[in-house]
Each structure stands twice: as structure tokens, then as C-alpha cells.
Backbone bond lengths (Angstrom), bond angles and torsions (degrees), N, CA, C in turn:
res aa  C-N    CA-C-N  psi(-1)  N-CA   C-N-CA  omega(-1)  CA-C   N-CA-C  phi
1 X - - - 1.450 - - 1.524 109.41 -
2 X 1.310 117.43 127.40 1.461 121.99 -177.53 1.514 110.69 -91.53
3 X 1.281 114.68 146.60 1.459 118.27 175.48 1.520 109.28 -81.04
4 X 1.329 115.81 163.03 1.461 119.39 -179.78 1.522 111.25 -66.52
5 X 1.342 118.45 -26.84 1.454 120.80 177.38 1.519 110.99 -65.39
6 X 1.320 116.96 -42.54 1.459 120.70 179.39 1.520 110.80 -64.42
7 X 1.322 116.82 -40.86 1.465 119.79 178.58 1.521 110.63 -64.27
8 X 1.308 118.61 -40.47 1.455 121.96 178.51 1.521 110.99 -63.85
9 X 1.314 116.93 -40.51 1.455 119.73 179.33 1.519 111.27 -63.46
10 X 1.332 118.00 -37.33 1.463 121.13 178.93 1.521 110.79 -66.74
11 X 1.334 118.45 -37.83 1.467 120.04 -179.13 1.512 111.53 -72.21
12 X 1.328 117.33 -28.20 1.454 120.21 178.54 1.519 111.26 -65.56
13 X 1.311 117.57 -31.24 1.458 120.52 -176.92 1.516 112.88 -77.15
14 X 1.328 117.97 -9.51 1.460 119.04 -177.99 1.526 112.14 -65.84
15 X 1.333 119.68 -54.10 1.469 123.15 -179.36 1.525 110.14 -151.30
16 X 1.307 119.40 72.59 1.454 119.52 -178.51 1.522 113.34 -71.49
17 X 1.344 117.94 -12.85 1.458 120.76 -176.04 1.529 113.30 -87.95
18 X 1.323 120.10 -1.19 1.465 122.24 -179.63 1.519 109.63 -89.26
19 X 1.310 115.05 127.95 1.456 121.33 175.91 1.530 107.22 -132.00
20 X 1.308 117.24 115.92 1.461 121.36 -178.47 1.517 108.27 -109.33
21 X 1.326 115.39 123.39 1.457 121.81 178.39 1.525 107.43 -105.32
22 X 1.319 118.34 110.29 1.460 121.90 -179.00 1.519 108.46 -97.99
23 X 1.337 115.73 116.02 1.460 121.30 179.50 1.514 112.19 -87.03
24 X 1.330 116.95 -34.03 1.463 120.24 -172.31 1.523 108.98 -154.08
25 X 1.311 117.17 136.53 1.456 122.48 175.72 1.510 107.89 -132.23
26 X 1.324 117.37 124.02 1.459 120.53 -179.38 1.509 109.85 -106.55
27 X 1.329 115.50 166.92 1.457 121.85 -179.29 1.521 111.14 -63.23
28 X 1.323 117.27 -30.24 1.458 120.44 -175.58 1.515 113.16 -80.73
29 X 1.328 118.20 -2.21 1.452 120.29 178.75 1.504 112.99 96.53
30 X 1.307 118.64 8.13 1.450 121.74 178.14 1.518 108.50 -84.09
31 X 1.314 116.45 129.22 1.458 121.35 -177.28 1.517 108.74 -129.00
32 X 1.322 116.54 143.28 1.453 121.36 173.54 1.525 106.91 -107.94
33 X 1.331 116.82 114.87 1.456 122.73 178.35 1.516 108.14 -99.39
34 X 1.306 116.92 111.08 1.464 122.57 175.25 1.526 111.59 45.67
35 X 1.318 116.98 45.78 1.457 121.11 177.38 1.513 114.85 88.75
36 X 1.324 118.70 -2.54 1.467 121.78 -179.96 1.521 109.58 -115.58
37 X 1.324 116.78 143.73 1.459 121.38 -179.79 1.519 110.78 -78.25
38 X 1.305 115.53 151.76 1.454 121.52 175.78 1.509 109.49 -159.83
39 X 1.313 117.43 166.36 1.460 122.62 177.45 1.521 108.77 -115.11
40 X 1.310 116.74 142.23 1.453 121.70 179.45 1.516 108.48 -127.81
41 X 1.317 115.89 135.39 1.458 121.02 172.85 1.519 106.86 -110.87
42 X 1.305 115.06 127.39 1.456 119.72 -176.08 1.518 108.62 -120.14
43 X 1.307 115.64 132.59 1.452 121.14 173.37 1.516 107.22 -119.09
44 X 1.293 116.04 136.43 1.459 119.63 -179.90 1.511 109.60 -120.09
45 X 1.292 115.28 155.66 1.455 119.95 -179.95 1.512 112.54 -106.27
46 X 1.302 118.09 9.16 1.454 120.01 -177.64 1.508 111.33 -144.00
47 X 1.311 115.36 -166.10 1.458 120.62 179.20 1.522 109.47 -75.77
48 X 1.301 115.54 138.02 1.454 121.14 178.35 1.514 107.58 -124.31
49 X 1.323 116.12 127.38 1.462 120.54 176.22 1.521 107.72 -92.65
50 X 1.305 115.94 130.56 1.455 120.28 -179.70 1.521 108.29 -122.86
51 X 1.307 116.45 125.05 1.454 121.89 179.62 1.519 107.94 -116.83
52 X 1.314 116.21 110.56 1.452 120.41 178.85 1.517 108.87 -132.79
53 X 1.293 115.48 158.61 1.460 120.56 173.33 1.517 107.30 -91.07
54 X 1.304 116.41 106.89 1.449 120.69 -178.80 1.515 109.46 -90.33
55 X 1.313 115.58 145.08 1.452 120.34 174.09 1.516 108.54 -131.40
56 X 1.305 114.83 152.68 1.451 122.21 174.52 1.519 107.01 -128.28
57 X 1.315 116.22 156.11 1.455 120.60 178.44 1.513 109.01 -111.15
58 X 1.320 115.94 120.65 1.458 122.19 174.70 1.518 108.02 -133.30
59 X 1.298 115.86 138.26 1.451 119.88 179.18 1.509 113.26 58.80
60 X 1.330 116.92 27.05 1.455 120.93 -179.03 1.516 113.81 76.84
61 X 1.340 117.50 12.47 1.466 122.20 -176.93 1.525 108.89 -123.64
62 X 1.346 116.56 134.43 1.459 120.07 173.97 1.515 108.86 -79.99
63 X 1.319 115.33 134.17 1.465 120.28 -178.86 1.520 109.14 -148.67
64 X 1.303 115.95 177.61 1.463 120.55 177.80 1.532 109.25 -92.00
65 X 1.314 117.29 156.25 1.463 119.29 175.92 1.525 112.47 -59.13
66 X 1.338 117.30 -31.33 1.463 120.59 179.71 1.528 111.18 -66.36
67 X 1.344 117.63 -42.48 1.463 120.22 178.38 1.527 110.16 -65.47
68 X 1.331 116.70 -39.10 1.455 120.43 176.99 1.523 109.97 -62.45
69 X 1.325 117.41 -43.34 1.469 120.97 178.33 1.522 111.57 -60.67
70 X 1.339 116.75 -39.87 1.463 120.22 178.44 1.527 110.68 -63.73
71 X 1.336 117.07 -40.87 1.457 120.37 178.50 1.528 110.58 -65.30
72 X 1.322 117.20 -44.46 1.467 121.45 179.13 1.524 109.97 -61.71
73 X 1.329 117.49 -39.92 1.468 120.70 178.10 1.524 110.48 -62.63
74 X 1.330 117.63 -39.99 1.472 119.99 177.03 1.525 111.14 -64.74
75 X 1.321 116.84 -37.63 1.467 120.47 176.98 1.529 109.06 -63.47
76 X 1.337 117.44 -42.51 1.472 120.80 178.55 1.524 110.78 -65.12
77 X 1.328 117.93 -33.96 1.466 120.67 176.44 1.527 110.90 -65.02
78 X 1.326 117.56 -39.58 1.467 120.95 177.01 1.526 109.08 -65.21
79 X 1.324 116.98 -41.93 1.469 121.43 178.31 1.527 110.76 -60.70
80 X 1.325 115.91 -43.53 1.465 119.80 178.56 1.526 110.44 -63.82
81 X 1.316 117.62 -39.40 1.461 121.04 177.74 1.523 110.68 -62.36
82 X 1.320 116.82 -41.67 1.471 120.28 177.69 1.523 109.86 -60.60
83 X 1.320 116.63 -44.45 1.470 120.78 -176.88 1.527 113.19 -70.09
84 X 1.333 117.95 -29.18 1.463 120.09 -176.08 1.526 114.25 -102.30
85 X 1.320 118.13 -8.98 1.471 121.08 -178.01 1.525 109.87 -68.35
86 X 1.332 115.98 117.85 1.463 121.29 -176.73 1.526 112.91 -76.76
87 X 1.321 117.19 -22.35 1.462 120.55 -177.69 1.528 113.91 -77.01
88 X 1.320 116.77 -12.07 1.464 119.67 -177.19 1.522 111.65 -84.29
89 X 1.306 115.34 130.65 1.461 121.48 172.05 1.532 108.15 -74.26
90 X 1.323 118.28 157.40 1.475 120.45 -178.30 1.531 113.46 -54.26
91 X 1.333 117.61 -41.39 1.476 119.14 -179.70 1.530 111.35 -70.07
92 X 1.334 116.98 -33.83 1.469 120.37 176.75 1.526 110.38 -70.32
93 X 1.318 116.41 -38.24 1.465 120.96 177.78 1.534 109.85 -61.40
94 X 1.320 115.67 -43.82 1.467 120.56 179.58 1.533 110.88 -64.84
95 X 1.327 116.75 -41.99 1.466 120.68 178.93 1.535 110.68 -65.52
96 X 1.329 116.60 -41.97 1.466 120.59 178.77 1.526 110.90 -63.64
97 X 1.321 116.90 -40.74 1.462 120.72 178.71 1.532 110.42 -64.40
98 X 1.333 116.46 -40.17 1.470 120.30 177.18 1.532 110.24 -63.09
99 X 1.334 117.07 -43.54 1.461 120.56 178.51 1.529 110.84 -62.20
100 X 1.322 117.42 -42.06 1.456 120.93 179.18 1.531 111.04 -63.96
101 X 1.336 116.56 -41.71 1.469 119.63 178.07 1.529 111.16 -62.90
102 X 1.326 116.31 -36.93 1.463 120.27 176.78 1.527 110.39 -65.51
103 X 1.333 116.67 -45.67 1.466 120.97 177.92 1.530 109.77 -59.63
104 X 1.319 116.61 -46.73 1.468 120.55 -179.03 1.525 111.44 -61.24
105 X 1.313 117.69 -44.77 1.466 119.51 -179.17 1.525 111.07 -65.01
106 X 1.327 117.47 -35.28 1.461 120.64 178.42 1.533 111.69 -71.54
107 X 1.319 117.10 -38.33 1.469 120.57 -178.12 1.519 113.17 -76.35
108 X 1.318 117.93 -29.11 1.463 120.61 -173.48 1.525 114.07 -99.75
109 X 1.308 118.10 2.65 1.456 119.60 176.02 1.526 108.88 -71.12
110 X 1.318 117.43 155.89 1.462 119.26 178.63 1.525 111.27 -76.15
111 X 1.319 116.51 -22.92 1.466 120.92 -179.75 1.522 110.38 -90.23
112 X 1.319 115.88 170.81 1.460 119.47 174.61 1.519 108.47 -64.26
113 X 1.330 117.82 140.34 1.463 119.98 -179.45 1.522 111.24 -73.98
114 X 1.322 114.80 160.70 1.454 120.69 173.05 1.526 106.32 -77.98
115 X 1.333 118.42 113.09 1.463 119.42 -173.34 1.523 113.44 -62.79
116 X 1.305 118.27 -35.63 1.470 120.48 -178.51 1.531 111.36 -66.14
117 X 1.330 116.62 -45.39 1.465 120.64 179.24 1.524 110.32 -65.36
118 X 1.334 116.59 -45.50 1.460 121.37 -178.36 1.524 111.27 -62.13
119 X 1.309 117.77 -46.93 1.464 121.25 -176.92 1.519 111.32 -68.61
120 X 1.323 116.67 -39.69 1.474 119.46 178.52 1.531 110.80 -60.31
121 X 1.334 117.06 -46.24 1.466 120.87 -179.93 1.529 110.77 -68.15
122 X 1.320 117.43 -38.95 1.460 121.05 -179.88 1.522 111.07 -65.07
123 X 1.317 117.24 -45.25 1.467 120.43 178.78 1.523 110.76 -62.43
124 X 1.322 115.97 -37.33 1.458 120.09 179.48 1.531 111.15 -63.89
125 X 1.328 117.36 -37.75 1.469 120.95 178.59 1.523 111.97 -61.37
126 X 1.315 117.49 -29.09 1.462 121.93 -175.55 1.524 113.52 -78.25
127 X 1.318 117.91 -5.55 1.460 119.79 -172.39 1.530 115.20 -101.96
128 X 1.320 118.72 -6.01 1.460 119.99 -170.46 1.527 114.81 -80.95
129 X 1.316 117.96 -47.83 1.465 120.92 -178.77 1.520 108.53 -161.38
130 X 1.323 117.07 159.19 1.467 119.27 178.47 1.541 113.01 -60.15
131 X 1.322 117.14 -39.10 1.469 119.85 -179.69 1.522 111.03 -65.46
132 X 1.320 116.51 -41.35 1.466 121.14 178.72 1.528 110.22 -68.63
133 X 1.321 116.47 -37.99 1.467 120.26 176.94 1.525 110.00 -60.82
134 X 1.331 117.05 -44.98 1.469 121.00 179.82 1.525 111.00 -61.92
135 X 1.324 117.44 -43.27 1.465 120.81 -179.89 1.535 110.73 -66.13
136 X 1.332 116.78 -41.22 1.466 120.61 179.30 1.525 110.77 -67.08
137 X 1.331 117.53 -39.02 1.468 120.43 177.96 1.526 110.95 -63.26
138 X 1.330 117.11 -36.33 1.461 120.83 176.43 1.526 110.12 -63.71
139 X 1.320 116.84 -41.43 1.463 121.12 177.23 1.524 110.67 -61.35
140 X 1.313 116.96 -48.54 1.460 120.27 -176.03 1.523 112.83 -75.06
141 X 1.318 116.86 -8.77 1.456 121.11 176.98 1.531 111.44 -88.49
142 X 1.325 118.20 -5.13 1.460 121.95 178.94 1.534 110.09 -65.91
143 X 1.339 118.11 137.69 1.467 120.47 179.28 1.529 113.10 -57.61
144 X 1.336 117.23 -38.72 1.459 119.78 179.79 1.519 110.94 -64.95
145 X 1.327 117.19 -41.37 1.471 120.40 178.56 1.528 109.21 -63.46
146 X 1.330 117.07 -40.97 1.461 120.42 176.94 1.515 111.88 -60.23
147 X 1.331 116.98 -41.60 1.464 121.02 178.27 1.531 110.99 -65.82
148 X 1.321 116.95 -39.84 1.465 120.59 178.48 1.526 109.81 -65.53
149 X 1.324 116.71 -43.70 1.464 119.72 178.15 1.527 110.74 -62.95
150 X 1.326 117.17 -38.18 1.466 120.38 178.16 1.520 110.90 -64.09
151 X 1.330 116.85 -36.13 1.460 119.52 179.13 1.527 111.95 -73.33
152 X 1.326 116.23 -20.26 1.469 120.17 -176.82 1.521 112.63 -80.15
153 X 1.331 118.43 -17.40 1.458 120.00 175.65 1.510 113.55 121.39
154 X 1.327 114.26 -174.95 1.460 121.82 -171.80 1.523 113.78 -63.51
155 X 1.322 118.05 -39.57 1.461 120.96 -179.50 1.524 109.86 -60.82
156 X 1.323 115.76 -44.09 1.463 120.36 -179.97 1.527 111.34 -68.83
157 X 1.319 117.15 -37.47 1.469 120.24 177.97 1.523 109.67 -63.46
158 X 1.310 117.69 -43.44 1.466 121.01 178.16 1.523 111.17 -60.59
159 X 1.332 116.33 -40.22 1.463 120.61 177.47 1.524 110.00 -62.74
160 X 1.332 117.17 -45.42 1.459 121.02 -178.78 1.530 110.76 -62.60
161 X 1.324 116.84 -39.15 1.470 120.12 177.33 1.525 110.89 -65.07
162 X 1.328 117.28 -38.20 1.464 120.58 177.13 1.530 110.57 -64.54
163 X 1.323 116.64 -38.98 1.468 121.61 177.59 1.527 109.39 -63.41
164 X 1.308 116.43 -41.71 1.471 121.04 -178.00 1.528 110.92 -60.83
165 X 1.320 118.17 -30.76 1.468 121.12 178.73 1.517 112.08 -69.13
166 X 1.338 117.87 -20.45 1.469 122.13 -178.75 1.523 112.18 -85.80
167 X 1.336 118.08 -8.02 1.458 120.05 179.00 1.515 109.87 -63.71
168 X 1.317 116.47 141.94 1.474 118.55 176.64 1.525 109.20 -66.23
169 X 1.317 117.27 137.17 1.465 120.07 179.91 1.524 108.69 -77.08
170 X 1.312 114.89 142.65 1.470 120.61 179.73 1.524 108.51 -86.33
171 X 1.323 116.37 129.35 1.457 121.19 177.59 1.515 109.26 -94.59
172 X 1.309 115.22 137.29 1.465 119.97 -178.56 1.503 109.93 -99.44
């Protein structure tokens, strides 16, 4: 039975003249060796923890998955309000749901949304009932939605500014 010292000494004799200076290692396997680019393939035999900053693109805007989840949750809250609002007639409920689906499809596309379609559907959501208006205003008050509207152009920015005026003022 060999000791670990003997095994280490044997491995040292394999290539003692190799010296690798790693300047940069990226998640994708790109490595810079002493100022020169190279590719590395790594295989592991165990669990590997990987911590990266992930981004997704929605509405033509790069964001984090967490911000996207918050926006989707607000959309689901508006949907729940539509389904539970007692003041809505069946045809109004159906129209509100259609408007919400239009807003959702415009906000969650990877490309910039069509500002005319998005604003028309958003304005329509605000007209059905006070509870639905409050839920829709909460959705449009999300920072990600504001960024998406800003990327959509001047018409959408004007709409977002109009929405901002409806926020309740904070009393000090």
C-alpha cells in the first residue's frame, strides 16, 4: 500500500515543466491562457453548483427571471380580479379577459410590443370596474412594465405617465 506522499511524488515527475497561467475563466468554457484564447471542456464526476446572473428578454427589454415572475404574478392577479369581480356582466368579463390576454401577449413577447395594440387593450382594462382598474394600475406600475412601455415608444411612455398620475399620493 502506497502512501499519499509517494503517489504525489510520482505525479510530479509526469510534467514538471508545464506552467499554466489562467487569466480568465467564463461559464461557457472560454479561457484565456497567458493572454491567448483557448477552449476548455470540463467533465465532472459530482454535483457542481453554478451561480450566474441570468437574464431574459421580454418586450424588447433584458430583465431578470425574478422581475419577469413578478410581472406574470401581477397579470395573474388581474385575471383573478376579472374572474371574481361581481360587478362584471358575462360579456364584460369576456371582453376584459380578452384585453388582458392581449396585454399579456404584448408584454411577454421577446420583441418590442406594438404600442397601439398594447395601449388600446390596457386602456380598455381600466374601464370595467374600480377593482379591475386598481389591479390593472398595479400591473402597469411594475418597473418591468414601465421599461417595456419605454422601449415601445412615445405613445406608450405617455400612457405610462398618465398611469403614474393615478397612483395614490403618499402622505407624510
